[in-house]
Structure formats: C-alpha cells, structure tokens
C-alpha positions as CSV (number, residue, x, y, z in Angstrom):
1,X,95.0,118.3,73.6
2,X,92.6,120.9,72.3
3,X,92.1,124.7,72.7
4,X,89.7,125.8,75.4
5,X,86.3,127.0,74.4
6,X,83.8,128.3,76.9
7,X,81.2,125.7,76.0
8,X,83.5,122.9,77.1
9,X,84.1,124.4,80.5
10,X,81.0,123.1,82.2
11,X,80.4,122.3,85.9
12,X,82.1,119.0,86.8
13,X,84.5,118.9,83.8
14,X,88.2,118.4,84.5
15,X,91.2,119.6,82.6
16,X,95.0,119.4,82.7
17,X,96.5,122.9,82.4
18,X,99.0,123.2,79.6
19,X,100.9,126.1,81.2
20,X,101.3,128.0,84.5
21,X,98.0,129.7,85.4
22,X,97.1,132.2,88.0
23,X,94.5,131.2,90.6
24,X,92.7,134.1,92.3
25,X,91.1,133.8,95.7
26,X,88.4,136.4,94.9
27,X,86.8,137.4,91.6
28,X,86.2,141.1,92.5
29,X,88.5,141.9,95.5
30,X,88.2,145.1,97.5
31,X,92.0,145.6,97.1
32,X,93.0,144.5,93.6
33,X,96.7,145.3,94.2
34,X,96.8,143.0,97.3
35,X,94.8,140.4,95.4
36,X,97.4,140.3,92.6
37,X,100.2,139.8,95.2
38,X,98.1,137.0,96.8
39,X,97.5,135.0,93.6
40,X,98.7,131.5,93.5
41,X,100.5,130.1,90.4
42,X,99.2,126.7,89.4
43,X,102.0,124.8,87.5
44,X,101.6,123.3,84.1
45,X,100.1,119.8,84.4
46,X,97.7,120.8,87.3
47,X,94.3,119.1,87.1
48,X,91.4,121.5,87.7
49,X,87.7,120.8,88.1
50,X,85.2,123.4,87.0
51,X,82.8,124.1,90.0
52,X,80.9,127.1,88.6
53,X,80.8,129.2,85.4
54,X,80.5,132.9,86.5
55,X,79.7,136.2,85.1
56,X,78.8,135.4,81.5
57,X,81.9,133.1,81.1
58,X,84.3,135.8,82.3
59,X,85.7,133.5,85.0
60,X,85.3,130.0,86.4
61,X,85.3,128.9,90.0
62,X,87.6,125.9,90.1
63,X,88.9,123.3,92.5
64,X,92.5,122.1,92.2
65,X,92.5,118.3,92.0
66,X,93.8,116.4,95.1
67,X,93.6,119.5,97.3
68,X,91.1,121.6,99.2
69,X,92.2,124.7,97.2
70,X,89.5,126.6,95.3
71,X,89.5,129.9,93.5
72,X,88.9,131.7,90.3
73,X,90.6,131.5,86.9
74,X,89.8,134.2,84.4
75,X,88.6,133.2,80.9
76,X,91.5,135.1,79.4
77,X,94.0,132.9,81.3
78,X,92.6,129.8,79.6
79,X,91.8,131.2,76.1
80,X,95.2,130.5,74.7
81,X,95.9,127.2,76.5
82,X,95.8,123.7,75.1
83,X,94.1,121.6,77.7
84,X,93.5,117.9,78.0
85,X,90.9,115.8,79.7
86,X,92.6,113.7,82.4
87,X,90.6,110.6,81.4
88,X,91.7,111.0,77.7
89,X,95.3,111.4,78.8
90,X,95.1,108.2,80.8
91,X,93.5,106.4,77.9
92,X,96.3,107.6,75.5
93,X,98.9,106.5,78.1
94,X,97.4,103.0,78.3
95,X,97.3,102.7,74.5
96,X,101.0,103.7,74.2
97,X,101.9,101.2,76.9
98,X,100.2,98.3,75.2
99,X,101.6,99.3,71.8
100,X,105.1,99.2,73.3
101,X,104.4,95.9,75.1
102,X,103.2,94.3,71.9
103,X,106.3,95.4,70.0
104,X,108.5,94.1,72.8
105,X,106.6,90.8,72.9
106,X,107.0,90.4,69.1
107,X,110.7,91.0,69.3
108,X,111.2,88.5,72.2
109,X,109.1,85.9,70.4
110,X,111.2,86.4,67.2
111,X,114.6,86.5,69.0
112,X,114.0,83.4,71.1
113,X,111.6,81.6,68.7
114,X,108.8,81.4,71.3
115,X,105.1,80.9,70.7
116,X,102.6,83.3,72.4
117,X,101.7,80.5,74.8
118,X,105.3,80.1,75.8
119,X,105.7,83.9,76.3
120,X,102.5,84.0,78.4
121,X,103.9,81.2,80.6
122,X,107.2,83.0,81.1
123,X,105.3,86.2,82.1
124,X,103.2,84.2,84.6
125,X,106.3,82.7,86.1
126,X,107.9,86.1,86.4
127,X,104.9,87.5,88.1
128,X,104.8,84.7,90.6
129,X,108.5,85.0,91.4
130,X,108.2,88.8,91.7
131,X,110.3,89.7,88.7
132,X,107.9,92.3,87.6
133,X,108.2,94.5,90.8
C-alpha cells in the first residue's frame, strides 16, 4: 500500500480504496445541496479505474470495477488514503499462499518422514480423488 500521488492516477490505472469514499455523479452540479444528498459511498476495498484526470488534478472521473457505475472522486478524498494496485495485491496474496504451503509441506514431510516425491504423489492422488475440493 502507498499514499496517493496525483502522478500515479493516470488513465487506465486501477486502485483498491483503503477507506469509504464518496462518488459524485457530477463534478459541478447545478444544485450542490441535492448533489451531496445524491452521493454514493464506495466501501473500503472497492476497486476503481481512472477514466480521466480532470481540472488540473482536482478530480478524477472513475469507473467502479465490476459495475457500470461511473462518477467523480475529488482529489481531496484520495489524498490521505493508502491505496493498493489490485495486481500487486493478488501477487502478494499468491506469495503468502505459497509460503504457507511450503511451511505445511515441510512439516508434513518431517512428521511422516516423507520425501518430496512421496508428498507430490500423495497430492496427486488427493486431486484425482477430489480431496482438494
């Protein structure tokens, strides 16, 4: 995770929000009071894609991942957040999974006095028999 800097928020980049963030439907609405009531709150963990950098980095037009929702997020709403690139998050999650798997494999091999080849054979049998589902 890293703090948001305007130079990183370029068209096409994606980020995971670190806290609840307001999504505005219009940047300069005719009725600001009604627009405030009409804001949508994006929950922490929402993935957004930058569609357009507007108004000298005052706001970004964004799309909410996995939906057809689009709108504007003010720069001030992102300034204090720690955001994460979804691809980096997935990579870290995979690294953590394989680290835990290697530790578990080592413990199983030690406990049952198995070679790596024997452990691999047991995993293959388990996969074929549906034990991994």
